[in-house]
Backbone as CSV, one residue per row, in Angstrom:
resi,resn,N_x,N_y,N_z,CA_x,CA_y,CA_z,C_x,C_y,C_z
1,MET,-64.123,-192.843,5.334,-63.866,-192.492,6.690,-62.389,-192.733,7.005
2,ASN,-61.842,-193.801,6.539,-60.454,-194.136,6.762,-59.556,-193.068,6.134
3,ASN,-59.914,-192.601,4.922,-59.126,-191.541,4.286,-59.183,-190.261,5.106
4,LEU,-60.324,-189.950,5.609,-60.490,-188.755,6.432,-59.651,-188.877,7.698
5,PHE,-59.641,-190.066,8.280,-58.863,-190.311,9.487,-57.377,-190.138,9.181
6,GLN,-56.904,-190.708,8.104,-55.493,-190.610,7.730,-55.128,-189.146,7.414
7,GLN,-56.014,-188.431,6.756,-55.752,-187.021,6.447,-55.643,-186.214,7.732
8,LYS,-56.553,-186.459,8.661,-56.510,-185.727,9.949,-55.259,-186.114,10.736
9,GLN,-54.840,-187.368,10.627,-53.643,-187.822,11.314,-52.414,-187.109,10.734
10,ARG,-52.369,-186.983,9.397,-51.261,-186.259,8.764,-51.259,-184.793,9.213
11,GLU,-52.425,-184.182,9.240,-52.526,-182.790,9.682,-52.046,-182.659,11.124
12,LEU,-52.409,-183.629,11.944,-51.996,-183.623,13.348,-50.475,-183.764,13.472
13,VAL,-49.886,-184.659,12.690,-48.431,-184.852,12.715,-47.737,-183.576,12.248
14,MET,-48.285,-182.956,11.171,-47.702,-181.710,10.678,-47.841,-180.595,11.709
15,ALA,-48.986,-180.525,12.363,-49.192,-179.502,13.395,-48.240,-179.735,14.567
16,ALA,-48.060,-181.027,14.950,-47.152,-181.348,16.058,-45.716,-180.989,15.689
17,SER,-45.326,-181.288,14.447,-43.957,-180.950,14.036,-43.777,-179.433,13.982
18,LYS,-44.837,-178.734,13.556,-44.760,-177.267,13.525,-44.636,-176.727,14.950
19,VAL,-45.379,-177.307,15.901,-45.284,-176.891,17.307,-43.878,-177.157,17.843
20,GLU,-43.330,-178.325,17.490,-41.971,-178.641,17.947,-40.952,-177.656,17.363
21,GLU,-41.108,-177.340,16.080,-40.186,-176.381,15.440,-40.289,-175.008,16.100
22,LEU,-41.519,-174.548,16.329,-41.718,-173.246,16.986,-41.184,-173.266,18.414
23,SER,-41.366,-174.397,19.111,-40.839,-174.530,20.479,-39.314,-174.465,20.464
24,ARG,-38.712,-175.149,19.466,-37.256,-175.129,19.341,-36.762,-173.700,19.073
25,GLN,-37.450,-172.986,18.185,-37.072,-171.604,17.886,-37.234,-170.715,19.118
26,LEU,-38.310,-170.943,19.886,-38.532,-170.176,21.115,-37.405,-170.424,22.111
27,GLU,-36.993,-171.673,22.240,-35.878,-171.999,23.150,-34.586,-171.313,22.695
28,LEU,-34.357,-171.339,21.371,-33.160,-170.669,20.858,-33.190,-169.176,21.171
29,LEU,-34.358,-168.564,20.996,-34.475,-167.140,21.317,-34.233,-166.891,22.798
30,LYS,-34.840,-167.760,23.633,-34.636,-167.602,25.081,-33.163,-167.761,25.431
31,ASN,-32.536,-168.794,24.866,-31.110,-169.026,25.155,-30.255,-167.880,24.629
32,GLY,-30.614,-167.372,23.470,-29.883,-166.241,22.915,-29.994,-165.030,23.817
33,LYS,-31.179,-164.776,24.307,-31.360,-163.642,25.214,-30.624,-163.890,26.521
34,MET,-30.632,-165.124,26.988,-29.922,-165.440,28.227,-28.412,-165.278,28.011
35,ASP,-27.944,-165.746,26.828,-26.520,-165.566,26.534,-26.186,-164.087,26.477
36,ASN,-27.056,-163.307,25.819,-26.844,-161.865,25.766,-26.870,-161.271,27.162
37,PHE,-27.770,-161.766,28.003,-27.859,-161.283,29.372,-26.562,-161.601,30.122
38,HIS,-26.078,-162.848,29.969,-24.828,-163.227,30.642,-23.648,-162.441,30.069
39,ASP,-23.632,-162.252,28.738,-22.570,-161.449,28.131,-22.620,-160.022,28.668
40,ASN,-23.835,-159.499,28.806,-24.011,-158.140,29.318,-23.531,-158.056,30.762
41,GLN,-23.872,-159.088,31.565,-23.427,-159.123,32.967,-21.901,-159.136,33.046
42,SER,-21.263,-159.972,32.201,-19.802,-160.046,32.245,-19.185,-158.734,31.742
43,SER,-19.834,-158.075,30.788,-19.340,-156.775,30.314,-19.425,-155.730,31.419
44,VAL,-20.520,-155.750,32.163,-20.676,-154.806,33.275,-19.609,-155.072,34.336
45,ALA,-19.376,-156.355,34.625,-18.358,-156.709,35.618,-16.972,-156.250,35.136
46,GLU,-16.682,-156.440,33.858,-15.399,-156.019,33.300,-15.249,-154.501,33.367
47,LEU,-16.320,-153.782,33.045,-16.282,-152.321,33.132,-16.052,-151.864,34.568
48,ASP,-16.705,-152.515,35.518,-16.498,-152.176,36.935,-15.042,-152.394,37.334
49,ARG,-14.498,-153.537,36.906,-13.108,-153.856,37.241,-12.162,-152.817,36.635
50,LEU,-12.391,-152.462,35.374,-11.546,-151.476,34.711,-11.675,-150.097,35.356
51,TYR,-12.891,-149.737,35.772,-13.113,-148.446,36.425,-12.367,-148.391,37.750
52,LYS,-12.432,-149.476,38.518,-11.720,-149.514,39.800,-10.210,-149.442,39.581
53,GLU,-9.722,-150.139,38.555,-8.296,-150.087,38.240,-7.881,-148.672,37.837
54,LEU,-8.730,-148.008,37.055,-8.451,-146.623,36.655,-8.403,-145.709,37.874
55,GLN,-9.342,-145.887,38.795,-9.342,-145.071,40.007,-8.066,-145.304,40.816
56,LEU,-7.651,-146.563,40.914,-6.431,-146.885,41.661,-5.214,-146.239,40.999
57,ARG,-5.141,-146.338,39.680,-4.005,-145.740,38.980,-4.012,-144.216,39.109
58,ASN,-5.189,-143.608,39.056,-5.280,-142.155,39.248,-4.789,-141.762,40.635
59,LYS,-5.175,-142.535,41.640,-4.746,-142.265,43.015,-3.220,-142.376,43.123
60,LEU,-2.659,-143.451,42.546,-1.199,-143.613,42.583,-0.508,-142.468,41.847
61,ASN,-1.074,-142.054,40.733,-0.513,-140.947,39.960,-0.528,-139.653,40.776
62,GLN,-1.636,-139.401,41.464,-1.721,-138.196,42.297,-0.714,-138.252,43.430
63,ASP,-0.562,-139.437,44.042,0.419,-139.582,45.118,1.838,-139.318,44.606
64,GLN,2.158,-139.874,43.435,3.488,-139.664,42.866,3.704,-138.204,42.502
65,ASN,2.679,-137.565,41.949,2.804,-136.143,41.618,3.041,-135.307,42.865
66,SER,2.343,-135.644,43.937,2.522,-134.924,45.192,3.940,-135.113,45.722
67,LYS,4.426,-136.342,45.665,5.778,-136.629,46.144,6.816,-135.892,45.290
68,LEU,6.617,-135.912,43.969,7.537,-135.194,43.077,7.525,-133.698,43.358
69,GLN,6.340,-133.151,43.610,6.247,-131.715,43.900,7.009,-131.379,45.182
70,GLN,6.879,-132.225,46.194,7.620,-131.998,47.440,9.124,-132.067,47.187
71,GLN,9.536,-133.032,46.365,10.963,-133.156,46.077,11.466,-131.954,45.282
72,ARG,10.653,-131.459,44.345,11.042,-130.264,43.586,11.207,-129.071,44.513
73,GLU,10.247,-128.909,45.434,10.324,-127.792,46.372,11.565,-127.900,47.241
74,SER,11.860,-129.110,47.700,13.046,-129.322,48.521,14.317,-129.036,47.718
75,LEU,14.340,-129.490,46.470,15.507,-129.249,45.621,15.677,-127.756,45.352
76,ASN,14.578,-127.068,45.071,14.657,-125.617,44.859,15.165,-124.907,46.107
77,LYS,14.694,-125.359,47.267,15.156,-124.762,48.523,16.664,-124.974,48.686
78,ARG,17.116,-126.180,48.399,18.558,-126.459,48.519,19.358,-125.648,47.500
79,ASN,18.815,-125.508,46.294,19.509,-124.701,45.281,19.626,-123.246,45.733
80,LEU,18.573,-122.743,46.369,18.634,-121.380,46.907,19.693,-121.286,48.013
81,GLU,19.752,-122.320,48.843,20.765,-122.335,49.901,22.172,-122.356,49.311
82,VAL,22.377,-123.159,48.276,23.691,-123.235,47.632,24.034,-121.892,47.000
83,ALA,23.045,-121.256,46.358,23.299,-119.940,45.759,23.673,-118.926,46.842
84,ALA,22.990,-118.992,47.987,23.320,-118.079,49.094,24.728,-118.367,49.608
85,MET,25.104,-119.656,49.673,26.455,-120.005,50.112,27.488,-119.507,49.113
86,ASP,27.203,-119.662,47.820,28.125,-119.160,46.790,28.324,-117.660,46.938
87,LYS,27.214,-116.960,47.159,27.294,-115.513,47.324,28.144,-115.169,48.549
88,ARG,27.893,-115.889,49.631,28.647,-115.641,50.871,30.133,-115.953,50.675
89,ILE,30.437,-117.032,49.962,31.841,-117.388,49.693,32.511,-116.295,48.877
90,ASN,31.803,-115.800,47.868,32.379,-114.721,47.051,32.596,-113.461,47.883
91,GLU,31.647,-113.144,48.757,31.806,-111.972,49.630,33.023,-112.141,50.538
92,LEU,33.159,-113.324,51.127,34.297,-113.577,52.023,35.613,-113.556,51.254
93,ARG,35.593,-114.100,50.023,36.805,-114.072,49.197,37.192,-112.632,48.895
94,ASP,36.206,-111.790,48.555,36.496,-110.374,48.283,37.037,-109.675,49.529
95,ARG,36.415,-109.948,50.680,36.895,-109.321,51.928,38.320,-109.756,52.230
96,LEU,38.578,-111.049,52.022,39.918,-111.567,52.282,40.935,-110.916,51.344
97,TRP,40.568,-110.784,50.074,41.477,-110.155,49.119,41.725,-108.694,49.508
98,LYS,40.652,-107.998,49.929,40.818,-106.591,50.337,41.704,-106.481,51.567
99,LYS,41.511,-107.388,52.512,42.350,-107.348,53.713,43.802,-107.645,53.364
100,LYS,43.988,-108.610,52.476,45.345,-108.950,52.064,45.976,-107.766,51.330
101,ALA,45.182,-107.115,50.474,45.690,-105.947,49.746,46.026,-104.823,50.715
102,ALA,45.155,-104.619,51.726,45.411,-103.566,52.719,46.666,-103.876,53.514
103,LEU,46.836,-105.140,53.871,48.016,-105.533,54.623,49.289,-105.346,53.790
104,GLN,49.206,-105.703,52.524,50.376,-105.537,51.652,50.689,-104.054,51.441
105,GLN,49.620,-103.247,51.350,49.830,-101.812,51.168,50.460,-101.224,52.431
106,LYS,50.008,-101.729,53.569,50.554,-101.249,54.838,52.039,-101.585,54.934
107,GLU,52.412,-102.727,54.374,53.820,-103.134,54.389,54.564,-102.594,53.177
108,ASN,53.878,-101.770,52.404,54.449,-101.157,51.204,54.819,-102.180,50.139
109,LEU,54.058,-103.213,50.031,54.272,-104.182,48.957,53.205,-103.927,47.902
110,PRO,53.524,-104.138,46.630,52.486,-103.930,45.607,51.367,-104.965,45.758
111,PRO,50.106,-104.529,45.615,48.999,-105.485,45.763,49.058,-106.534,44.664
112,GLN,48.712,-107.738,45.062,48.738,-108.845,44.111,47.315,-109.389,43.923
113,MET,47.077,-109.788,42.717,45.787,-110.459,42.449,45.878,-111.851,43.061
114,PRO,44.748,-112.446,43.390,44.815,-113.814,43.923,45.510,-114.717,42.919
115,GLN,46.376,-115.531,43.446,47.141,-116.402,42.574,46.258,-117.537,42.066
116,HIS,46.735,-118.099,40.970,45.966,-119.175,40.324,45.736,-120.331,41.298
117,SER,46.763,-120.637,42.097,46.623,-121.760,43.035,45.579,-121.451,44.101
118,ASP,45.490,-120.177,44.531,44.469,-119.790,45.506,43.076,-120.014,44.925
119,LEU,42.900,-119.590,43.669,41.601,-119.781,43.016,41.297,-121.262,42.843
120,THR,42.294,-122.043,42.536,42.083,-123.477,42.343,41.623,-124.113,43.642
121,HIS,42.249,-123.743,44.750,41.833,-124.297,46.040,40.396,-123.892,46.360
122,ALA,40.038,-122.661,46.070,38.670,-122.199,46.318,37.688,-122.959,45.425
123,ASN,38.081,-123.167,44.170,37.210,-123.916,43.262,37.039,-125.360,43.712
124,VAL,38.083,-125.967,44.232,37.996,-127.342,44.736,37.025,-127.390,45.913
125,ARG,37.105,-126.400,46.795,36.171,-126.364,47.932,34.734,-126.209,47.448
126,LEU,34.540,-125.325,46.461,33.194,-125.142,45.902,32.691,-126.424,45.254
127,LEU,33.574,-127.112,44.552,33.185,-128.364,43.899,32.793,-129.402,44.936
128,LYS,33.566,-129.498,46.015,33.214,-130.443,47.083,31.866,-130.093,47.695
129,LEU,31.614,-128.819,47.898,30.338,-128.371,48.449,29.201,-128.720,47.499
130,ALA,29.421,-128.510,46.210,28.385,-128.824,45.220,28.106,-130.317,45.193
131,ILE,29.148,-131.140,45.252,28.961,-132.596,45.262,28.186,-133.008,46.497
132,LEU,28.508,-132.415,47.617,27.795,-132.715,48.854,26.315,-132.368,48.718
133,CYS,26.038,-131.211,48.158,24.641,-130.776,47.993,23.916,-131.660,46.987
134,VAL,24.575,-132.021,45.900,23.943,-132.885,44.902,23.675,-134.248,45.502
135,GLY,24.585,-134.739,46.305,24.385,-136.038,46.960,23.161,-136.006,47.846
136,LYS,22.971,-134.922,48.588,21.787,-134.798,49.449,20.531,-134.704,48.621
137,SER,20.575,-133.991,47.507,19.358,-133.847,46.691,19.034,-135.156,45.986
138,SER,20.041,-135.976,45.638,19.731,-137.253,44.992,19.114,-138.212,45.989
139,ASP,19.414,-138.064,47.285,18.746,-138.882,48.312,17.262,-138.596,48.329
140,LEU,16.884,-137.391,48.020,15.463,-137.035,48.020,14.716,-137.726,46.906
141,LEU,15.373,-138.017,45.808,14.702,-138.592,44.655,14.471,-140.089,44.814
142,ILE,15.077,-140.701,45.792,14.927,-142.156,45.983,13.621,-142.483,46.649
C-alpha cells in the first residue's frame, strides 16, 4: 500500500509539474500575442502618423506649385510687357530717325545713320529698363 501511495504521489507531482509547464507555455503564448497586439497597435499608430505627414506635405507641395504657377504667369505677363515696350521703343527710334532724315533732307544735308553714341545711349536706357523689370520680377520670387 505504501508503494502504491508513493507511486501515486510521484504521478501527482509529475502531473502537477506538467500542468505548471503547460500553464507557463500558455502564459508565454498569451504574452506573445499581447506583444504582437501592442506591436500591431504601434505599427498602426505609426502608419497613421506617416499618412498624416504625407497629406500635409502633399498640401504644402500643392500650395507651392500654385504659388509658382502664379509667379510664372506674372513673369510671363511682365516679359510680354517688356517685349511690347521694346517694340514701341524700336518704332519710336525708327520714327525719330525718319524725322531726322526728313529734316536733314529739307535742309539739303545728306542723311546720316544714327551715330554710335546715339545707339549706345538707347542701349543704356534699354538696359536700365531691363534691370528695372528684372528687379520687379525677382521680388515676385521671394
